[in-house]
C-alpha positions as a Markdown table, in Angstrom:
| # | Residue | x | y | z |
|---|---|---|---|---|
| 1 | Met | 78.8 | -17.6 | -50.6 |
| 2 | Ala | 79.1 | -21.3 | -50.1 |
| 3 | Ile | 79.8 | -22.6 | -46.6 |
| 4 | Val | 82.7 | -25.1 | -46.4 |
| 5 | Asp | 82.9 | -27.4 | -43.5 |
| 6 | Ser | 86.1 | -27.1 | -41.5 |
| 7 | Pro | 88.3 | -30.3 | -41.3 |
| 8 | Thr | 87.2 | -30.8 | -37.7 |
| 9 | Thr | 83.5 | -30.7 | -38.6 |
| 10 | Thr | 84.1 | -33.1 | -41.5 |
| 11 | Gln | 86.0 | -35.5 | -39.3 |
| 12 | Asn | 83.3 | -35.3 | -36.6 |
| 13 | Thr | 80.6 | -36.2 | -39.2 |
| 14 | Ala | 82.8 | -39.1 | -40.6 |
| 15 | Leu | 83.3 | -40.5 | -37.1 |
| 16 | Phe | 79.6 | -40.4 | -36.3 |
| 17 | Asn | 78.8 | -42.0 | -39.7 |
| 18 | Ile | 81.4 | -44.8 | -39.1 |
| 19 | Leu | 80.0 | -45.6 | -35.6 |
| 20 | Phe | 76.4 | -45.5 | -36.9 |
| 21 | Ile | 77.2 | -47.9 | -39.7 |
| 22 | Ile | 79.1 | -50.3 | -37.4 |
| 23 | His | 76.3 | -50.5 | -34.9 |
| 24 | Thr | 73.7 | -50.8 | -37.6 |
| 25 | Ser | 75.6 | -53.7 | -39.2 |
| 26 | Ile | 75.8 | -55.5 | -35.8 |
| 27 | Tyr | 72.1 | -55.1 | -35.3 |
| 28 | Leu | 71.4 | -56.4 | -38.9 |
| 29 | Asn | 73.6 | -59.4 | -38.2 |
| 30 | Glu | 71.7 | -60.2 | -35.0 |
| 31 | Asn | 68.4 | -59.9 | -36.9 |
| 32 | Leu | 69.7 | -62.1 | -39.8 |
| 33 | Tyr | 70.8 | -64.8 | -37.3 |
| 34 | Glu | 67.3 | -64.8 | -35.6 |
| 35 | Gln | 65.7 | -65.2 | -39.0 |
| 36 | Met | 68.0 | -68.2 | -39.7 |
| 37 | Leu | 67.0 | -69.8 | -36.4 |
| 38 | Ser | 63.3 | -69.2 | -37.1 |
| 39 | Ile | 63.6 | -70.8 | -40.6 |
| 40 | Phe | 65.3 | -73.9 | -39.2 |
| 41 | Asn | 62.8 | -74.2 | -36.3 |
| 42 | Asn | 59.8 | -73.7 | -38.6 |
| 43 | Ala | 61.1 | -76.4 | -41.0 |
| 44 | Arg | 61.6 | -78.8 | -38.1 |
| 45 | Arg | 58.0 | -78.3 | -36.9 |
| 46 | Thr | 56.5 | -78.8 | -40.3 |
| 47 | Ser | 58.6 | -81.7 | -41.6 |
| 48 | Ala | 59.0 | -85.4 | -40.7 |
| 49 | Trp | 62.7 | -85.4 | -39.6 |
| 50 | Asn | 64.6 | -88.2 | -38.0 |
| 51 | Lys | 67.2 | -88.5 | -35.4 |
| 52 | His | 70.8 | -88.3 | -36.5 |
| 53 | Lys | 74.2 | -88.0 | -34.9 |
| 54 | Leu | 76.0 | -84.7 | -35.5 |
| 55 | Gly | 78.9 | -86.8 | -36.8 |
| 56 | Asp | 76.8 | -87.7 | -39.7 |
| 57 | Val | 76.4 | -84.1 | -40.9 |
| 58 | Leu | 79.7 | -82.5 | -39.7 |
| 59 | Ile | 83.3 | -82.7 | -40.9 |
| 60 | Phe | 85.8 | -82.0 | -38.2 |
| 61 | Phe | 89.2 | -80.3 | -38.8 |
| 62 | Asp | 90.4 | -80.4 | -35.2 |
| 63 | Asn | 93.6 | -82.3 | -36.2 |
| 64 | Leu | 94.7 | -79.1 | -38.0 |
| 65 | Arg | 94.6 | -76.9 | -34.9 |
| 66 | Lys | 97.8 | -75.5 | -33.5 |
| 67 | Pro | 97.9 | -73.4 | -30.3 |
| 68 | Leu | 100.5 | -70.6 | -30.1 |
| 69 | Ser | 101.7 | -69.2 | -26.8 |
| 70 | Ser | 101.5 | -65.5 | -25.9 |
| 71 | Ile | 105.3 | -65.4 | -26.2 |
| 72 | Gln | 105.2 | -66.8 | -29.7 |
| 73 | Arg | 102.4 | -64.4 | -30.8 |
| 74 | Glu | 104.2 | -61.4 | -29.4 |
| 75 | Lys | 107.0 | -61.9 | -31.9 |
| 76 | Met | 104.6 | -62.1 | -34.8 |
| 77 | Ala | 103.1 | -59.5 | -37.1 |
| 78 | His | 99.4 | -59.0 | -36.4 |
| 79 | Ile | 97.7 | -59.9 | -39.7 |
| 80 | Tyr | 95.4 | -62.8 | -39.4 |
| 81 | Pro | 92.7 | -63.5 | -36.7 |
| 82 | Tyr | 93.7 | -66.0 | -34.0 |
| 83 | Tyr | 90.5 | -67.6 | -32.7 |
| 84 | Gly | 90.0 | -69.0 | -29.2 |
| 85 | Ala | 87.0 | -70.8 | -27.7 |
| 86 | Ala | 84.5 | -68.0 | -28.2 |
| 87 | Ser | 86.2 | -65.1 | -29.8 |
| 88 | Ile | 89.2 | -63.7 | -31.6 |
| 89 | Val | 92.0 | -63.5 | -29.0 |
| 90 | Asp | 94.8 | -62.1 | -31.0 |
| 91 | Tyr | 96.2 | -61.7 | -34.5 |
| 92 | Val | 99.2 | -63.6 | -36.0 |
| 93 | Glu | 101.4 | -63.5 | -39.1 |
| 94 | Asp | 100.3 | -66.8 | -40.7 |
| 95 | Tyr | 97.1 | -68.8 | -41.1 |
| 96 | Leu | 96.0 | -72.4 | -41.0 |
| 97 | Phe | 92.6 | -72.1 | -42.7 |
| 98 | Asp | 91.1 | -70.2 | -45.6 |
| 99 | Gly | 87.4 | -70.1 | -46.1 |
| 100 | Thr | 84.1 | -70.3 | -44.2 |
| 101 | Tyr | 84.0 | -72.6 | -41.1 |
| 102 | Ile | 82.0 | -72.9 | -38.0 |
| 103 | Leu | 83.8 | -73.0 | -34.6 |
| 104 | Ile | 82.2 | -74.6 | -31.6 |
| 105 | Ser | 83.6 | -73.9 | -28.1 |
| 106 | Glu | 85.4 | -77.0 | -26.7 |
| 107 | Asp | 86.4 | -75.7 | -23.3 |
| 108 | Gly | 86.7 | -72.5 | -21.3 |
| 109 | Ala | 84.7 | -70.5 | -18.8 |
| 110 | Asn | 81.5 | -71.2 | -20.8 |
| 111 | Val | 80.8 | -73.6 | -23.6 |
| 112 | Ile | 77.1 | -73.2 | -23.7 |
| 113 | Asp | 74.7 | -70.2 | -23.3 |
| 114 | Ser | 71.9 | -69.9 | -20.7 |
| 115 | Phe | 69.6 | -72.0 | -23.0 |
| 116 | Gly | 72.2 | -74.8 | -23.4 |
| 117 | His | 73.1 | -73.9 | -26.9 |
| 118 | Pro | 76.8 | -74.3 | -27.8 |
| 119 | Leu | 78.9 | -71.2 | -28.2 |
| 120 | Thr | 79.7 | -70.9 | -31.9 |
| 121 | Gln | 81.5 | -68.5 | -34.3 |
| 122 | Tyr | 81.4 | -68.3 | -38.1 |
| 123 | Thr | 84.7 | -67.6 | -39.7 |
| 124 | Tyr | 85.8 | -66.4 | -43.2 |
| 125 | Gly | 89.0 | -65.7 | -45.0 |
| 126 | Lys | 92.4 | -66.6 | -43.6 |
| 127 | Phe | 92.6 | -67.4 | -39.9 |
| 128 | Trp | 94.4 | -69.5 | -37.2 |
| 129 | Val | 92.6 | -71.5 | -34.4 |
| 130 | Asn | 93.9 | -72.7 | -31.1 |
| 131 | Asn | 92.9 | -76.0 | -29.4 |
| 132 | His | 89.9 | -74.5 | -27.5 |
| 133 | Ala | 87.4 | -74.6 | -30.4 |
| 134 | His | 86.2 | -77.4 | -32.6 |
| 135 | Ile | 86.5 | -76.6 | -36.3 |
| 136 | Val | 83.7 | -77.9 | -38.6 |
| 137 | Lys | 82.1 | -77.7 | -42.0 |
| 138 | Gly | 78.8 | -79.3 | -43.1 |
| 139 | Ser | 78.4 | -82.5 | -45.1 |
| 140 | Asn | 75.5 | -84.4 | -46.7 |
| 141 | Gly | 73.8 | -81.3 | -48.0 |
| 142 | Tyr | 74.5 | -79.2 | -44.9 |
| 143 | Ser | 76.2 | -75.9 | -45.7 |
| 144 | Glu | 78.0 | -73.9 | -43.0 |
| 145 | Ala | 75.0 | -71.6 | -42.9 |
| 146 | Leu | 72.7 | -74.6 | -42.1 |
| 147 | Val | 75.2 | -75.9 | -39.5 |
| 148 | Tyr | 75.3 | -72.5 | -37.9 |
| 149 | Ala | 71.5 | -72.2 | -37.6 |
| 150 | Met | 71.2 | -75.9 | -36.5 |
| 151 | Leu | 73.7 | -75.5 | -33.7 |
| 152 | Gly | 71.9 | -72.4 | -32.4 |
| 153 | Thr | 68.7 | -74.5 | -31.7 |
| 154 | Leu | 70.3 | -77.5 | -29.9 |
| 155 | Asn | 70.5 | -77.9 | -26.1 |
| 156 | Met | 73.8 | -79.6 | -25.4 |
| 157 | Gln | 73.8 | -79.3 | -21.6 |
| 158 | Ser | 73.8 | -83.1 | -21.4 |
| 159 | Ile | 77.2 | -83.5 | -23.0 |
| 160 | Val | 79.1 | -80.8 | -21.1 |
| 161 | Thr | 81.7 | -82.4 | -18.8 |
| 162 | Gly | 83.9 | -80.9 | -16.1 |
| 163 | Ala | 83.0 | -78.8 | -13.1 |
| 164 | Ala | 86.0 | -76.4 | -12.8 |
| 165 | Gln | 86.4 | -76.1 | -16.6 |
| 166 | Pro | 83.4 | -77.0 | -18.7 |
| 167 | Lys | 84.2 | -79.0 | -21.9 |
| 168 | Ile | 82.4 | -80.5 | -24.9 |
| 169 | Asn | 84.8 | -83.1 | -26.2 |
| 170 | Gln | 84.8 | -84.2 | -29.9 |
| 171 | Ala | 83.5 | -87.7 | -29.2 |
| 172 | Asn | 80.5 | -86.4 | -27.3 |
| 173 | Leu | 79.8 | -83.8 | -30.0 |
| 174 | Arg | 80.0 | -86.4 | -32.8 |
| 175 | Asn | 77.6 | -88.7 | -31.0 |
| 176 | Phe | 75.1 | -86.0 | -29.9 |
| 177 | Glu | 71.7 | -87.0 | -31.4 |
| 178 | Ala | 69.2 | -84.5 | -32.7 |
| 179 | Val | 66.1 | -84.4 | -35.0 |
| 180 | Leu | 67.6 | -83.3 | -38.3 |
| 181 | Pro | 66.6 | -83.0 | -42.0 |
| 182 | Glu | 67.7 | -85.6 | -44.5 |
| 183 | Ser | 70.3 | -84.6 | -47.1 |
| 184 | Glu | 67.8 | -83.6 | -49.7 |
| 185 | Glu | 65.9 | -81.2 | -47.5 |
| 186 | Ala | 69.2 | -80.0 | -45.9 |
| 187 | Gln | 70.2 | -78.9 | -49.4 |
| 188 | Val | 67.0 | -76.9 | -49.8 |
| 189 | Leu | 67.4 | -75.3 | -46.4 |
| 190 | Ser | 71.1 | -74.6 | -47.2 |
| 191 | Glu | 70.2 | -72.8 | -50.4 |
| 192 | Leu | 67.7 | -70.6 | -48.4 |
| 193 | Leu | 70.1 | -69.8 | -45.5 |
| 194 | Asn | 73.4 | -69.4 | -47.5 |
| 195 | Pro | 72.6 | -65.8 | -48.7 |
| 196 | Met | 71.8 | -64.8 | -45.2 |
| 197 | Leu | 75.2 | -65.9 | -43.9 |
| 198 | Gln | 76.9 | -64.3 | -46.8 |
| 199 | Gln | 75.2 | -61.0 | -46.0 |
| 200 | Met | 76.5 | -61.4 | -42.4 |
| 201 | Leu | 80.0 | -62.0 | -43.7 |
| 202 | His | 79.7 | -58.9 | -45.9 |
| 203 | His | 78.7 | -56.8 | -43.0 |
| 204 | Asn | 81.6 | -58.1 | -40.9 |
| 205 | Gln | 84.1 | -57.3 | -43.7 |
| 206 | Glu | 82.7 | -53.8 | -44.1 |
| 207 | Asn | 83.0 | -53.3 | -40.3 |
| 208 | Glu | 86.6 | -54.4 | -40.3 |
| 209 | Lys | 87.4 | -51.6 | -42.8 |
| 210 | Leu | 85.3 | -49.1 | -40.9 |
| 211 | Ser | 86.9 | -50.1 | -37.6 |
| 212 | Glu | 90.3 | -49.2 | -39.0 |
| 213 | Leu | 89.1 | -45.7 | -39.9 |
| 214 | Arg | 87.4 | -45.4 | -36.4 |
| 215 | Asp | 90.8 | -46.3 | -34.8 |
| 216 | Ile | 92.5 | -43.5 | -36.7 |
| 217 | Leu | 89.9 | -40.9 | -35.7 |
| 218 | Leu | 89.3 | -41.9 | -32.1 |
| 219 | Pro | 92.8 | -41.0 | -30.8 |
| 220 | Gln | 92.2 | -37.5 | -32.2 |
| 221 | Leu | 88.9 | -37.4 | -30.4 |
| 222 | Met | 90.5 | -38.5 | -27.1 |
| 223 | Ser | 93.2 | -35.9 | -27.4 |
| 224 | Gly | 90.7 | -33.1 | -28.0 |
| 225 | Ala | 91.6 | -32.6 | -31.6 |
| 226 | Leu | 88.1 | -33.5 | -32.6 |
| 227 | Asp | 85.0 | -31.7 | -31.3 |
| 228 | Val | 82.0 | -33.9 | -31.1 |
| 229 | Ser | 79.8 | -31.6 | -29.0 |
| 230 | Ala | 77.5 | -30.9 | -31.9 |
| 231 | Ile | 76.8 | -34.7 | -32.5 |
| 232 | Asp | 73.6 | -36.0 | -30.9 |
| 233 | Leu | 74.2 | -39.6 | -30.1 |
């Protein structure tokens, strides 16, 4: 006689699989990002690059930013991500941008990591941004994937201002000089890095869907409706 899993066992297995896939995707994205940094650094070591200002390779969209107060957001349907300096801080009912952009922390508790690299986020789809993050895309052969990798290798400690509240203002960011590839090599690097960023975006999109399922199952787990004693985490 065939053995049929009870609904509880099936849900337990589904929850375990969801959590496993989410954590695996996060790990894969971290690995992809490290590969992107390695590709950029290796190219810099083996090529004759010149110094350029970041304003030569970045297009800024800061003028389109629009902060929303918590009171305004409370009255809205939670549909589209609302980005702050270093993360999604809420969801709102409308959007300002649609597509892939790179956000660079402008001010907040931290604007650089322990290595001096700016705090960045890559975005996709429809979203809103407050006034605590610079919004950029690449130019002159620089794709968003190349910009994301490039920023992860630059020490910007020298342009951070403010003691109580660290800040990287747009003028200093535009004028920051770094050894960078010319447009022709930037295009080659972009074509190499673009599929890697696309894979990261794909993982994020899948995780969003899986997180919705997780949030349906977890309340049942917390209430005791799901028995996960048989799952070895």
